[in-house]
N, C-alpha and C positions, 0 to 999 in steps of 0.2 A: 261142718261144725257150726256154721252160722245159723242154720235152722235150729240146732240144739240151743244155741245162745238166745235166740229169739224166744223159743219155748220157755227157757228158764226165766227170762225177764217177764213174760206174760204170766207165768205161774207165780212169780214173786208178787206182782201187782194184784192178781186175783186172790192169792192167799192172804195178803195183808188186808185187802178189802173185806174179805170174809171175817178176819179178826175184828175189824172195826164194827162190822154188822152184828156180831154176836156179843158186843160189849166186853171184849177182852176176857172171855172165858179162859181159865187157866190152862185147860187141856189144849185148846186151840192155839193159844199163845206159845206153848211149849213146842207143838208140832210146827208152827210157823217159824219159830226160832231155829229149830234143827233144819228145816227146809231152807232157810236163809243161809245157813252154814253150807249146805249142799250147793246152793247157787254160787256162793263165794268160791268154793273149790272148783266149780265148773268155769267160772270167769277166770280164775287163776290158771286153769289148764288151757283156756282159750288164749290167754296172753302168752303162754309158754309153748303153745302148739303141742300140748300133751293131750292126745285124744282120749285116753282112759279117764282123765280127770273130767273132761267135758261130758263124756258118756255117763259117768257116775253122777255128775251134777244134774244132768237131765233126768236120770232115773230118780234121784233123790227129790228133785223138785216135783216131779209127777206123782210120786208116792206120798210125800209128806205134807204138801200144802193142802189144807182143807178148802174145798170150793163147793159151789152149788152144782157143779157139773157132774158130780158123782164119780164113777169109775173111768170115765173117758180120759182125763189127764193121766191116770195111772197107766192105762194101756198105751197112750202116746209116748209117755216117758220110757216105758219098757221097750217099745218098738224102736225108738231112737237109740237106746242103749245097745240093743242087739245089732242094729244096722251099723253103728259106729265101730263097735268092737269087731264085727265081722269084716268090715272094710279094712281095718287095721291088720287083721289076721291074713286077709287075702293079699294085701300089699306086701306084708312081710314074707309070705310064702312064695310069691311069684316075682319078687323084686329083681332078681338077677337073670330072668329069662327073656 
């Protein structure tokens, strides 16, 4: 979960840096605002040890924050989401064995 938290913080910084670089274009500001909300939910999940919130925050941060890196953050966010949810499902399935 710490990797997802670091990813969200990096995307938060990179996304808002992009907002400043494009002189606060309204479409970019709206996407960054929604991405910030996704990061807030992810941090909330990290403080509560709620893996699904963290996974959703990582996915939202990767998909919503506009950066100059193109599709790479989207892929990383999606991979983190799949890994975290799969880990939770694996742990829930084989917990008693």
